[in-house]
C-alpha positions in Angstrom: 0.0 0.1 0.1 3.0 2.4 0.8 5.5 0.4 -1.0 6.4 2.6 -4.2 5.6 5.8 -2.5 7.6 5.1 0.7 10.4 3.7 -1.3 10.6 6.9 -3.5 10.7 8.9 -0.6 13.5 6.9 1.2 15.6 7.1 -1.9 15.0 10.7 -2.2 16.2 11.2 1.4 19.2 9.1 0.8 20.3 10.9 -2.2 20.2 14.2 -0.5 22.1 13.1 2.7 25.8 13.0 1.3 27.3 11.4 4.9 24.7 8.3 4.6 25.8 7.8 0.9 29.5 7.9 1.9 28.9 5.4 5.0 26.9 3.0 2.7 30.1 2.8 0.7 32.3 2.0 3.7 32.0 -1.5 5.3 30.4 -0.3 8.4 27.4 -1.4 10.5 25.1 0.4 8.2 22.5 -2.2 7.6 21.7 -2.1 11.5 21.2 1.7 10.9 19.3 1.5 7.7 16.8 -0.9 9.1 15.2 1.1 11.5 15.9 4.2 9.4 13.3 2.6 6.8 11.3 1.4 9.6 11.0 5.1 10.6 10.1 6.0 7.2 7.5 3.3 6.6 5.8 4.1 10.1 5.9 7.9 9.5 4.1 7.3 6.1 1.6 5.4 7.8 0.9 7.7 10.4 0.6 10.6 7.8 -1.8 8.4 5.8 -4.1 7.2 8.6 -3.0 9.6 11.4 -3.0 6.8 14.0 -0.6 7.5 17.0 0.7 4.1 17.3 2.2 4.3 13.9 3.8 7.8 15.2 5.1 6.1 18.3 6.6 3.3 16.4 8.2 5.8 13.8 9.9 7.5 16.7 10.9 4.2 18.4 12.6 3.1 15.0 14.3 6.5 14.7 15.6 6.6 18.1 17.0 2.9 17.5 18.4 4.2 14.2 20.1 7.1 16.2 21.4 4.6 18.9 23.2 2.7 16.1 24.6 5.9 14.2 24.1 9.1 15.8 23.8 10.9 12.3 20.5 9.8 12.3 19.6 12.5 14.8 18.9 14.8 11.9 15.9 12.7 11.0 14.3 13.9 13.9 14.0 17.5 12.4 12.7 15.8 9.0 10.1 14.0 11.0 9.0 17.0 13.1 8.7 19.2 9.6 6.8 16.2 8.0 4.4 16.4 11.1 4.1 20.0 11.1 3.3 20.0 7.2 0.5 17.2 7.6 -1.0 18.4 11.0 -0.7 22.3 10.6 -1.8 24.0 13.7 -2.6 21.0 15.4 0.9 19.6 15.1 2.0 20.4 18.7 0.9 17.1 20.0 2.1 14.9 17.3 5.5 16.8 17.4 5.7 16.3 21.1 4.8 12.8 21.0 7.3 12.1 18.5 10.1 14.0 20.1 9.6 12.7 23.6 9.5 9.1 22.4 12.7 9.6 20.5 14.2 11.3 23.8 12.9 8.8 26.0 14.6 6.0 24.3 18.0 7.8 23.6 18.4 9.4 27.0 19.7 6.4 28.8 22.6 6.5 26.6 23.4 10.1 26.5 23.5 9.9 30.3 25.8 7.1 30.3 28.2 8.9 28.0 27.9 11.9 30.4 28.8 9.5 33.3 31.6 7.8 31.7 33.0 10.5 29.5 31.8 13.7 31.0 30.0 15.0 27.8 26.2 14.5 27.2 26.8 13.2 23.7 25.2 10.5 21.6 28.8 9.2 20.7 31.8 8.3 22.7 33.9 8.4 19.4 35.1 12.0 20.4 38.3 13.9 20.5 38.6 13.0 24.0 38.3 9.2 23.6 40.5 9.2 20.6 43.2 11.3 22.4 42.9 9.0 25.6 43.9 5.9 23.3 46.7 8.0 21.7 48.1 9.0 25.3 48.0 5.2 26.3 50.0 4.3 23.2 52.5 7.4 23.4 53.1 6.4 27.1 54.1 2.6 26.3 56.3 3.8 23.4 58.1 6.6 25.5 58.0 4.3 28.7 56.3 6.9 30.8 53.3 6.9 33.0 50.1 8.1 31.1 49.6 10.9 33.6 53.0 12.5 32.5 52.2 12.2 28.8 48.8 13.6 29.3 49.9 16.5 31.3 52.3 17.6 28.8 50.0 16.9 25.7 46.8 18.7 27.3 49.2 21.7 28.2 50.4 21.9 24.6 46.9 21.4 23.2 45.4 24.1 25.4 48.2 26.4 24.0 47.5 25.3 20.4 43.8 25.8 21.1 44.1 29.5 22.4 46.0 30.4 19.4 45.2 28.2 16.4 42.3 25.7 17.0 39.1 27.5 18.1 37.1 24.8 16.4 37.8 22.3 19.1 34.8 22.0 21.1 35.2 23.3 24.8 33.5 20.1 26.6 36.4 17.9 24.9 38.9 20.3 26.3 37.3 19.8 29.7 37.4 16.1 29.5 40.9 16.2 28.1 41.7 18.6 31.6 40.0 15.9 33.8 42.0 13.1 32.3 45.2 15.0 32.8 44.6 15.8 36.3 42.9 12.5 37.3 45.1 10.4 35.4 43.8 7.3 34.3 42.4 6.1 37.7 39.1 4.4 37.0 38.9 5.1 33.3 
């Protein structure tokens, strides 16, 4: 019933999202991302056609699962909200709130976990601080130094470079780096 129309919309979406196109070409867990993403589009299409809240909740849940697999899917929350605004007009507040609330409810435990572990409320743990921590462990092994000494020197250098050159480095990542440098690797 929605087959051809939903497939055309999904294909159109994937052609305008260049990062999705790139990730499809690179061997990564994209099937795990695309499956819930397609389910999101299917359930959203069903909601737009029939107006059932159950379909909307299932669309939001599927999108939340896609976001948990690949955080790049978070951009589709805006797409879903815009589709709901277009379909419901002035009465879109409840459907948009249900949609966004369901996504947030499913995704928020992972964001809380990342905040507790890495000190940043983020959908991913693959951030500058995490990659840097792995680099410091490797550099410490190669130099025969304790990781705390390597981190302190590296963080001070990074901070100096940030102040002069790299204003695009996110401040929360620098805060995490400073925390790693001051606390060492205890408990991490």
